[in-house]
N, C-alpha and C positions, 0 to 999 in steps of 0.2 A: 493740576494732575499731581498726586503724590505729594507727600508731606515729609521733608527732611530736617532733621535737627540733630546737632553734634556739639559735644562739650569738651573742652579741655580746661582744667583748673585745679583748684586746690579742694572742691567739694565732692561728695559723692555723685557720680554722673547719673546713675539709675533713676533717682526721682526728678532729677532735672528734665531729663530725656522724656521721660513717661509723661510728666505734666505737658511738655512741647508737644509731644504726639497727640495728646487730646486737644490741645489748642488748634493743631494742623488737622484734625481728624476730616474737616470739612473738605479738604483738598483729595481725599481719598480714603476708603474705608473698606477694602476688600480683605486687607490682611496688614498685618503690623510685625515689626521686628526691631531687636536691638543687639549691638554688639558691644562688649565691654573688654577693655585690657586690665588685668591685673595679675601680672606675671606672664599669663597667656591669654589667647583670645577666646572669649566665651560668647557665643551667638544663640539667641532665642528667638524664635519666630512662630507666628500663629495665624492661621486663618481667621478672618473676623475683626471685631472691632478691637480697639486698643486694651479694653478691659479682658479680652480673652487673652491677649498676650500678657497682662498683669498675672492673670490667674495661673497661667502656664509657667511664668518666669519666677513665681514666688518660692518654688521648690528647689532653685538653684542659686548658685553664688552669684550675686549681683553686685559685688564690690567693685570699685574701679573709680578713678578720676579722669578717665577718658573713655569716651563712649560716642556712639552714633545710632541713631534710630530712624525708622521709616514707616510711614503709613501710606498703603499702596492703592492706586487706582490701576487695575489690570490693563495691560497693553498686550505684552507678548507673554502668553502662558496663562491658563485659568487661575482664578484666586484659590490658592491652596496653601499649605505649609512649606512646600518645596519651592514654589515659586516666589514666596514672600522674600522680601529684602531684610536684613542685609545679605548679600551673597559673598561666599568665602573662597579664596584661592584653593587649588589643589592640596598645598601644603598645609592648610588651616591656619595661615599666618596673616593673610591679607583679607581685610573685609571692606565692602564697598556698598553704598546705597547711592541710588540713581533715580533722577526724574527725567523722563524723556525717551527717546528711541534712538538706538544704534541702528543706522539702516543697513549698513554693510557686515552686521553681525554673522550672516551665513557664511560668506566668504571667509571672514576671521574664524570663525567656529571650525569650518573644515580645515584651515591651515592649522589650528592648534590642536585639532584631533589627531592629525598627522603626526605632529611633533609628541604625542602622548598625553595630551590633557583629555580627562574624562569630564563629562558633564552631567550634573543631576538635574537640572531644571529646564524648563522651555524657554527661559528668558535670554534676551540680549545682554542684559546686565551680568549674567555669570560669565559671558564670554570675555566682557571688557576686564572683569577682575583677574581672570585667567591670562589675559594679554599683559596685564601690568606683571604678573608673576613670571611670565616668560621673560620680559625684558629684564626684571631685577636679577633673575637668576643667570641667564645666559651672558649677561653683559656686566654682570656684578654691580648693578646700579643701585643709589639711594632709592628710597621709595618716592621721592619727589620727582627724581629724573625718570623712573621707570613709568609714573604716572604722566608725566608730559610726553614720553616717547609713545605712549600706549595712545593718547589722545591725538598726536598727529596723524595715526593711522585710522582712527574712528572717524566714520561719516555719520551726521545726525545731530540731534539735540540733546543737550544734556545738562543737568546739574548733578555733580557728583561729590561726595566726602568720602576719603579713604584713609583707613588707618592700618598699621602694620606692627605686629607683635614685636617683631625685630627692631623697629624704632618706635618704642612706646611713649616717647615724649614729643610726638609731632601727630599733627592732624593735616591732612591735604584737601583742600576744596577746589573746584574748577566748575566754569560755566560755559554754556554755548546755548543760545536761544532758549534758556529756561533759567528762571530766578535764582539766585544765591545771595544771601546777605551774610556779612561778617559781623558779630556784635563784640564790641570791645568793652570788658567789665573791668574790674579790680582785681588784676592777677588772674584772669580767667577770660577765655573765648568762647564764643557760640558761633555756629554756621547753622543757617535754617533757609527754608524756602521763603519765608516771609518774615515780617518783625514780631509777630504774635508770641511766639515762645520766648522772644530775646527781652521784650519791653519789661518784664518783671525785675531783671537784673541790671539792665542798662538801657540808656537812649542814644549811645554813641555807637553808630554802626557805618560801615561802608558797602556800597551796594557794587559787587562785581560787575564788570562789563564782559560783553562776549570774547571769548577764548582767552580769559584771564584765570590764572591760578593763584591761590595762596597757600602759604606753608606757615603753619603756627607752630611754635615752639614752646615747650613748658618753661623755658627761662624768661619768657615775657616777650619774645620778639615775633614779629610776623612780616613776611614779605611778599609782596603781590608780583607777580610777573606775567606775561603773555605766554601763549603756548610756544612761542618763538624764543621765549627765554629773556624778553626784554623787560628790564625792571619798571615798575609803575610807580607813581607817586599819588596815591588815591587821596580823594577828599573825604574826610570823616563828616557825617551828618548827624545832626541831633533830631531824633524821632519827636513829633508832636502827637503822642498816643498815650492815651491812659489806659490803665489796666481794666479799669471798670468797662470800658468800651467793649471789651472781650467777653464779658459775663452777661448772663441772661436777664440780670436786673429783674428777678422776680417773675418774669413771664415764662410760660411753659415750655416755648419754642424760641430760637433765635429768630425764626422768621416772623412770628406774633409781634416780637419786639420790634423788629425793623419796620414791620408795617406800622406801627403805632409811633415810631420815631419820625415819620415823614412830615409832620408838621414843622419839626425841627429841621430836618434834613434839607428840605425844599427851602426854608428859609436861609440856611447856611450857604445854599448853593448860590443864592441871590445877593449875600451880603457884599456889600462894596461895588456891586456891578449894577444897581438900580436904586433909583431915588424917585418915589411916588410923588413926593412934595415939590419937588424941583421939576419933574418930568423929563428925566434923562435916563438913557441906558448905555453903559461902557463896559465892554469885555476886555480886560487887560491883555489876554493873549493875541487878540486881534488887532490890538493898536499899532505893533511894530510893523506888521503887514497889511495894514489897513488899504493900502493902495492896491495889492494884489488881489484882496478880496474883492474891493469894490469894481475891479476891472476884470475879474474872473468871467470867463467864457462859459464855464461849467463848473458846479460842484459835484464831487462825486463822494458818496459816504459809504465807507466799508464797515462792516460789523458781522457779527454772528448772534445768534441765539435773541435773547431778550434786546440786547443792544440793537440787533438788526429792526426790531419792531420801533425803537425810538427812532432810529434813522429814517424809518418810512415816514413817521409823523414830521420829521424834519424836513423831507422831501416837500410836504405840503407848506410847511412854514417859510422855507427860503423861496419857493417859487411864488407864493402868495404875496409874501411881505417883501421880499427883496427883489424879486422878478429876475431871477437867476435861473436857468436850466439847470435841474439837478436829478441826479442818478442815484439809486441805491443798490449796492452789490453786496452779495455774500462775500466777504473776504476770502473764503475757500474756493470760491470760483473766479473771482476776479483775478487771483495770482496765477491761474491756469489758461485763461483763455485768451491770452495774447490781446488784451483790450488795447483802445486808442486812447493814450494819455499824452496831453501835451503841457508846455510851460505854462500856459495861461488858465490851466485846472487848478482848482483847490481840492486836495483829497483830505477829507475828514475821516479819522479813525475813532470808533466809538469801543471802549473795552472797560469794564468794571476793574478788572485786575491790572490792565495795562501790559499783560504777559501773553495775550491769546496768540498762539503761533501763526494761525493763518492771516490774522489781522497785520502781524509784525511783517511778515513776508510780501503782503500786499503793498504795505507802506515803502518797503524798500524797493520794490519793483517801480512804484509810482515816483519815489524819489530820484530814481535812476532816469526816468523820463523827464526831469525839470520841473515837476509840478511841485507846488507849495504843499507840504503835507502838515497836518494839524490833527493834535490829539485830543480827545476828550476822555479823561480817565480818572479813576477814583484813587489808585494807588500812587502815593509820592514816591518818586524814584523809581517807578516801573521802567520796563524796556521801552515802551512806547513813548513815554514822557521824555526819554533820553534820545531817541532819534529822530523825533519830529523836529520841525522847524520852530514851532511854537504850539501853544495849546492851552488848555483850560482844565484845572481839577474841579471834580464836581462836589468835592467836599461833603461826602455822604458818610465818612467814617466807615469803619470795618464793617464789612457785610459778611457774615458768617454762614447765614442760610444758604443753600445752594441755589435755591430759587429766588432770583434777584427781585428786589421789590423797590427798596429804597434808592438803590442806584439807578433803577430804570426812571423814577420821577426827578432825580436830580440831573441826570441826562437831559432829559426833556427839558427842564428849566435852563440849563445852559446853552441848549440848542435854540430854545425860544429867545433867550436874550441875545444870542448871535444874530438870528434872523432879523430881530427888531434893530439891533445895532446897525447891520448892513443895510436893511431897508430904509432907514432914516439917513445913513450917509449917501445913499444912492438916489435920495428923493422920491422913493417909489411909495412912500406911506404918507398919507395926509396926516398932518400935525395932530388934528382932533382924535383920529383913531389911534394914532400912536400913543397919545397920553392916555387915552381909554384903556388900551391894553396894559400899559405900564401900571395905571392903578388896580386893574383886574388881577395883573400877576402878583403884585404885591399882597393883595387879599387871599390868595390861594392857600397859605398855610392855615389861615382861620378857617377856611371851607373845609380843608382835609379833615381838621380837628372836628368839625359837626359830621362829617359822613363817618368817621371812626366811632361816633355815639350810636350809630346803626347796627353795631356788632351783633347785639341779640336777636335784631330782625334778621339779618343775614345768616346768623347761626340757624334760626328755625328753618329758612328756606333750604339750607345745606342740608339740613335734615329729612326734608321733604324728597331730594332728589339724590342722596348718597348712594343708592343702589342702581343708578343708572350705569348702563354698559357704554353708552355715547352720548356725546353732547354736540350741540352746534351753537356757534357764537356769530351773530350778524352785527355789522357796523357800516356806516356809510362816511365819506369823506374822512375827516380827522379821527374819527373813531373805528374806521375799518381796520386800523393796525392794533386798536386796542381790542377788537374782536379776536385778533391773530394771539395778541399776548395773554387775553384771558384763557383762551383754548390752550396755550402752551402752558400755564401755570396748572391747569386741572391735570394735563397729562403729566406733567413733571413730579407732581407731589401725590396725587391720587390713583394714578395709573388708570384713569378713565379715558378712553379714547375721545378726543375732542378734535373739531376742526373750526377755524375761523374763516368767514367769507365776507366779502362784500355783500349787503343785504340785496341788491338787485340781482345778483348772481346765484342766490338760491334757486331760482325757477330754471336754471341751466344744469341741473343735475342733482344738488343736495337734497331738493324738495323730496326726492323719491324715497330718502329715509325716514322722513318725518311720520310719526305715529304716536300713539297714546303714552309710549314709554321713553320718548325722546325729548329731553329738556332744550329748550332754544333761549338762549340768553341773548337779548336784542338790547344794543346800547342805543337808546333814543332821546339823545339829548340835543340832537343837531336841529336847529331850528330852520336851516336852509333846506332841509329835506324831510321836514317832518311828516307831511301827508304821505309820502312815499313810504317812510318807515312805518305809519299805520297800517298802510296796505300790505306790507310784508308781514305784520303781525297777524292780521286776517287771514293771510294765506296759510300762515303755520296753523292757526286755530281752527281753520276749515279742514285740516287733516288731523286734528285732535293732539296737536303738539303741545307740550307743556312750556308756556312762555314766562320766562323772568325777565322783566324790562327794567333797564336802568333809565329812569326819566328826571326831567327837571322838576324842582318842587312845585307843587300845585298843579301839576298835569292831571286833568280828570278824564281825558277821552282814552289815552291808553289803559288807565287804572281799570276803566269798565270792561276791557277784553282780555288783558293779560291775567295770568293765574296768579303771579306776585310782582309786585312793582317796588323797587327801591329808589326813594326820591332823594336827589342829590342837589346841593345848591346849583343855581344857574350861573354861567360866567360866559365870557367872550367865547364864540366858537373854537377860535385857534387854541385856546387854554382848556378846553373841554377834556382833551385826555388825561390832564393832571388829576382831574377829578373822576372820570368815570372808572378808571382803573382800580381805584382803591376798593369798592364793593366787590370787584372781581377776584382781587387778591385775597380778601377775607373769605369770599365763597369758597374758593379753592382750599384756603387753609382749613376751615372747618370741615368740609368734605373729607379731606384727608385724614384728619384726626379721627372722625368718626368711622373711617375705614380701617383704622388701625395702622396707617402707613407712616413712616419714619419722616416726618415733614422736613426736618433740617438736612438730613441725609438720604435722599432718594435713591433707589436702587439704580446701579450703573451709571451715575451722575458724579461729577466732580465740580468744584468751583471754578478752578483756573485751568482752562484747556490749553496747555503748553506743548501739545504734541498735535500732528496732523491727523 
């Protein structure tokens, strides 16, 4: 949610910030804005994409070597010029950008209004900048101290950056439950929501912890303190990130690039964790806590969105391969429903960004109950990776497209490896089957490459159903969650209403919707329930539904009755979701492009959900 970038150094800030905002636009694209100090404070902001801001700002003075920028995903207040960030204090000297939500903004706003403050926007952020102004003026404080005092009063989540025309050589940043990273360059500093705007200039960063503030001075110094004013000694990290990973690399969209990267990213997620020749699996993050895993009474998986679908598949994997009772929870529900969690449970959190607010809160709750908490995340140094007892990075690389593709398959690989590792250690999986799964898993990247060669066929099918208003996705067993994921992808990027169902549940309601205008996508690769799936397809065809079937290569029975079939390589059934999801990603992509939708930046969505 929302992209933050700030610069203090010896270069012109405007081009650096604008380039940074473009790299962060996947985090929010309702509006964008920038503030610069060059003697006095200049603020320009505009509804819409960063290009709208650039067109607006070019008529004004954009000089200055100190500046802050923001691209917004609207929370408080509709997307417009006034509600766009940065927000400025009443005296026009302090500018602030903010990612998060100030929950007690209404109480603060009322108190400030009584003290004479007037507000122009509907946002909680404007309240915070006025509160900082009030502390600064009333108690004659430095901007650093005024920010600290204001944050002591604020309740909620935030990553903020503040600058003050009265102190034009300082930049203040702070975070709580929302990411903020400090980049250390050669005589210059950067603050940003993530590393993407920074990597062009430096690979040396510091990840701020919750309730920490950083004060940067033009003299080359910086200091990090807690909100309680305790000096910290942070660790400088070196980023393992290449600039070209943040570019489209010749593809029309990031999403298409990321779909086609999956042979590589799936292999990367396995690297060092599996050896097909020697027949072993070892997940490093589990090693130090292996006894707690093997003795676990229950595994609880907490996630949101696409990660929740990966967790559903993991429930099948952990129960079948390791024989441990497993539950899957929406993190947003888990944290509020007073669940029973004990010290013999293992709670696994899935999050691409590692910053998902609901998932973080659920983990904190589980940790307080004594459970082992384990993170499966993509972003190195993210909040989940730092608060968990242990975890595994999925090594998918930067995922810029808002609709997750390669992160989903990489999560599935890591979860499969964990289930295999755990099943073997617990003696719950036969040696022959264990080795067969290892060999099959090792071959998954090659099989994904083969599926990607079906792109033109899938594009043709997309053209045949692009004008549908609704769609139904059906799957059984391991592929039921893939039906949910396929439907979500279609909804996210093409805005076609779609639902995923267990195939047998179609008769219990959804069948009433089927007619000649209803595309029904059936994942039909499960050999364990093949005849049942054939029956489900016949039920759809009897009602004139349009059937698109994902089948194993060489399938002739379903090909005779389906309108369209997409043949994918066969594999062991627990691994089939890694293959069956690929054509669904491509199908959604092509439909969305044909409908003229913004594939990488779907309306109302943002990549990293850092607010509740």
